[in-house]
C-alpha positions in Angstrom: -16.6 5.5 114.9 -14.2 5.0 112.2 -13.4 4.7 108.6 -11.7 2.1 106.6 -10.2 4.0 103.6 -9.8 1.5 100.5 -7.2 2.3 98.1 -6.5 0.4 95.1 -3.0 1.2 93.7 -1.5 0.5 90.1 1.9 1.6 88.6 1.9 5.3 90.9 4.4 4.9 93.8 4.9 8.9 93.5 1.4 9.3 94.6 1.5 7.6 98.0 3.3 10.1 99.8 1.2 13.2 99.0 -2.0 11.3 99.3 -0.8 10.6 102.9 0.0 13.8 103.7 -3.3 15.0 102.6 -5.3 12.4 104.6 -3.8 14.1 108.1 -6.3 16.8 108.1 -8.8 13.9 108.8 -10.4 14.6 112.5 -12.3 10.9 112.5 -10.2 7.5 113.1 -9.3 5.8 110.3 -7.5 3.1 108.8 -6.1 2.8 105.1 -5.7 -0.1 103.3 -3.6 -0.5 100.0 -4.8 -3.1 97.5 -2.1 -3.5 94.9 -1.3 -6.0 92.0 1.0 -8.9 91.6 4.4 -8.0 90.0 3.6 -3.9 90.8 6.8 -4.1 92.8 7.7 -0.2 93.0 4.3 0.6 94.0 4.2 -2.3 96.6 7.5 -1.1 98.0 6.1 2.4 98.7 3.0 1.2 99.9 4.7 -1.0 102.6 7.3 1.6 103.3 4.6 3.7 105.0 4.0 0.8 107.5 0.0 0.8 106.6 -1.9 -2.2 105.8 -0.8 -3.4 102.1 -2.6 -6.0 100.4 -1.5 -7.8 97.2 -4.3 -9.3 95.1 -3.9 -12.9 93.4 -4.8 -11.5 90.2 -3.2 -9.5 87.3 -4.6 -6.2 86.2 -6.9 -5.8 83.7 -10.4 -5.0 82.9 -12.6 -4.3 86.3 -9.2 -4.3 88.4 -10.6 -1.1 90.2 -14.2 -2.6 91.0 -12.3 -6.1 91.9 -10.0 -4.5 94.4 -13.1 -2.4 96.0 -15.0 -5.6 96.3 -12.2 -7.9 97.8 -10.9 -5.2 100.4 -14.8 -4.2 101.7 -14.4 -8.3 102.4 -11.2 -8.0 104.4 -12.5 -5.2 106.5 -14.8 -4.5 109.4 -15.7 -0.4 110.2 -19.1 0.7 109.7 -18.3 3.1 107.6 -16.1 2.7 104.2 -14.3 5.4 101.8 -14.0 4.5 98.4 -10.5 6.2 97.5 -7.8 5.8 95.1 -4.3 7.2 94.7 -4.7 10.2 92.7 -7.4 12.3 95.2 -6.4 14.6 98.1 -8.5 15.2 100.7 -9.2 18.4 102.2 -10.0 20.0 105.7 -13.0 18.8 107.0 -14.5 16.5 104.2 -14.7 13.4 107.0 -16.9 15.2 109.5 -18.9 17.2 106.9 -19.9 13.7 105.2 -20.9 12.2 108.2 -22.9 15.3 109.5 -24.6 14.8 106.1 -25.1 11.1 107.2 -27.0 11.8 110.5 -30.1 11.2 108.9 -30.8 7.7 109.2 -31.8 6.9 105.5 -28.5 8.4 104.1 -26.2 5.5 103.6 -24.4 6.8 100.9 -22.5 10.1 101.0 -21.2 11.7 97.9 -18.3 13.9 97.9 -17.1 17.0 95.9 -14.0 16.3 93.7 -14.0 20.1 92.9 -13.9 19.1 89.0 -16.2 16.9 87.6 -19.1 19.4 86.5 -21.7 16.9 87.4 -20.2 15.9 90.9 -20.1 19.6 91.5 -24.1 19.8 91.2 -24.4 17.3 93.6 -25.5 14.6 90.5 -22.8 11.9 91.2 -19.8 11.2 93.1 -16.2 9.6 92.2 -15.1 8.7 95.3 -17.7 7.9 98.1 -18.7 7.5 101.5 -20.6 4.6 102.6 -22.4 2.5 105.2 -21.1 -1.4 105.4 -24.3 -2.5 106.5 -25.9 -1.2 103.5 -23.8 -3.4 101.2 -24.3 -6.3 103.6 -28.3 -6.1 102.8 -28.6 -4.4 99.7 -25.5 -4.4 97.7 -23.9 -0.9 96.2 -25.0 -2.1 92.5 -27.8 -3.9 90.8 -25.5 -7.3 91.8 -27.3 -8.0 95.0 -26.1 -7.9 98.5 -22.4 -7.9 99.8 -21.1 -6.3 96.4 -19.8 -2.9 96.1 -19.2 -2.3 92.6 -20.2 -4.1 89.6 -16.9 -5.9 88.0 -18.3 -5.9 84.3 -17.1 -1.9 83.7 -13.6 -1.9 82.4 -13.4 1.2 85.0 -15.8 4.1 84.4 -19.1 4.3 85.3 -19.2 2.1 88.5 -19.0 4.8 90.4 -22.2 6.1 88.8 -23.7 2.8 88.7 -23.3 3.0 92.6 -24.5 6.3 93.3 -27.8 6.0 90.7 -28.7 2.9 92.5 -28.5 4.8 95.9 -30.4 8.0 94.7 -32.7 5.2 93.2 -33.4 3.7 96.8 -33.6 6.9 98.8 -30.3 6.1 100.7 -28.2 9.2 98.4 -26.9 12.5 99.6 -24.3 14.8 98.6 -21.9 16.8 101.2 -20.7 19.7 99.0 -18.6 20.5 101.9 -16.8 17.3 102.2 -13.9 17.9 99.7 -12.1 15.0 98.4 -9.8 16.4 95.1 -9.7 14.4 92.5 -6.3 15.0 90.0 -7.1 13.8 86.7 -5.5 14.3 83.2 -9.1 15.6 82.3 -8.7 18.3 84.7 -5.5 19.0 83.5 -3.8 18.4 86.6 -2.5 15.2 86.5 -0.3 13.5 83.8 -1.9 11.0 81.5 -0.6 7.2 82.4 -1.3 3.8 81.3 -4.0 3.2 83.3 -5.9 6.6 82.3 -5.4 5.7 78.8 -7.1 2.1 79.0 -9.7 3.8 81.2 -10.3 6.2 78.1 -10.5 3.2 75.6 -13.1 1.6 77.0 -15.2 4.5 77.9 -17.9 4.0 75.2 -17.9 0.4 76.1 -18.9 1.6 79.6 -21.2 3.8 79.1 -23.5 1.7 76.9 -23.1 -1.4 79.9 -24.3 1.8 82.1 -27.2 3.0 80.2 -28.6 -1.0 79.5 -28.2 -1.6 83.1 -29.6 1.5 84.2 -32.1 1.0 81.6 -32.2 4.3 80.2 -31.8 2.4 76.5 -35.5 1.5 77.3 -36.5 4.9 78.3 -35.1 6.4 75.3 -37.1 4.3 73.1 -40.1 4.7 74.8 -39.7 8.5 74.5 -38.9 7.7 70.6 -42.0 5.8 70.5 -44.0 8.5 72.2 -42.4 11.5 69.6 -43.3 9.2 66.5 -47.3 9.3 67.8 -47.2 13.0 68.1 -45.9 13.3 64.6 -48.2 10.8 63.3 -51.1 12.6 64.8 -50.2 15.8 63.5 
């Protein structure tokens, strides 16, 4: 059993070495795939210097770049287990074995990891970086977009993971592994510096949140709740 670890990257060559150092705790056989953007020369050079698979996509970075790279990388790899990574994470000992232990149940196809900082993640409500079965994506898809697609590409950046996990929960294939720790380094948690990629994602947060609510049917639920409240108020 092996794990394909997909790492979309953009403008952070400094993160390559600490990311790979942290991966050395992994006990399961794995392969790392860096997914770069054209023209991001320093990043490409840093990834290629590792000797690991380094791919350059044929589009320039913009809205939906992270989701597009994950979808593209998924179609370029083959292992049954895939980890949706990033360059601003650090792996803690047991991350892989703990997650795979939770995945022993046949219905558990999407395994959330603990990023140590996001309150909703720590409660097991979602996951920012997730282990999942290839067969699940091939048969059902990870979003509402159908088989073969991991992430919805309409989000600028945020909420792709939220939709992925929420869809899995609704299908009954989600599980959370609290002891599988893949720490997320992010300005929101005070452990990473702000950069252009984080700033771009922050600017689009409202758009991405509205899209998520619409796609998940949460606006319709809210409207129904408001209608019920109005009926109760009228009956008083």
